[in-house]
Structure formats: structure tokens, C-alpha cells
C-alpha positions in Angstrom: -15.4 2.2 -3.4 -13.3 -0.3 -1.3 -9.5 -0.2 -1.3 -7.0 -2.7 0.0 -6.5 -2.2 3.7 -3.2 -2.3 5.5 -2.0 -2.7 9.1 0.5 -1.1 11.3 3.9 -2.6 10.5 3.1 -3.4 6.9 5.8 -2.4 4.3 4.3 -0.5 1.4 5.6 1.6 -1.6 4.2 4.6 -3.3 5.1 6.9 -6.2 6.5 10.2 -5.1 8.0 13.2 -7.0 11.4 11.5 -6.6 10.3 8.0 -7.7 9.1 5.1 -5.7 9.5 5.2 -2.0 9.2 2.2 0.5 8.1 2.7 4.1 6.6 1.1 7.1 3.0 2.0 8.3 3.3 3.6 11.7 -0.4 4.7 12.3 -3.8 4.5 10.6 -6.0 7.7 10.7 -9.8 7.2 10.4 -10.9 10.7 11.2 -9.8 14.1 9.7 -6.5 15.4 11.2 -4.1 18.3 10.8 -0.4 18.1 10.0 1.7 21.2 9.6 -1.5 23.3 9.0 -2.8 20.9 6.3 -6.2 19.2 6.7 -6.0 15.5 5.9 -9.3 13.9 5.0 -9.7 10.4 6.5 -12.7 8.2 7.3 -13.1 4.7 8.6 -14.1 3.6 5.1 -11.1 5.5 3.4 -8.4 5.9 6.0 -5.1 7.7 5.6 -1.9 5.8 6.5 1.1 7.4 8.3 4.2 5.9 6.7 7.8 6.3 7.6 10.3 6.0 4.7 12.7 3.1 5.3 15.5 5.1 3.5 15.1 8.7 4.9 12.8 8.4 7.9 10.5 11.1 6.4 6.9 10.6 7.4 4.2 10.7 4.7 0.4 10.4 4.7 -1.4 8.5 1.9 -4.7 6.8 1.2 -4.8 3.1 0.5 -5.3 3.7 -3.3 -1.8 5.2 -3.5 -0.1 2.3 -1.8 1.2 -1.1 -2.9 2.1 -3.8 -0.3 5.7 -5.0 -0.5 6.3 -8.6 0.2 8.7 -9.2 3.1 
């Protein structure tokens, strides 16, 4: 299954427990990686995006299926 791809610097939004969040993609992970003891599953076909919230600075990790590009 192919998802929309994003690039570093793109502004995206996603639905979190607190509602929609907007952030900027900081990195793209294409291999499995650990963050705070949690294994994130990423591949070149289904990468995970490292996103910094524009409002809080919090860093989140999401697959492309969870993201929507925000027009700038």
C-alpha cells in the first residue's frame, strides 16, 4: 500500500488525543529505531516521520497515513 510521502520541512497535521496538531517534519526514518525504550517500525516503503509541534515544540513520530499536508 502506497501512502503520500512528505519531505523534511513540510508542515503537516495529525489527530492526537488533544485534537489536531500541526508541526514541521524534522527527519524521516526508514529503518526501525528506538525512542525512550519504544521500538518504532519504519521501512523505506512505509517511513515514520519525526515531527516537531509548531505550538509546543513536542516531538512526535507518525507514519504517513496519519498525516495531512498543510498548505503554506
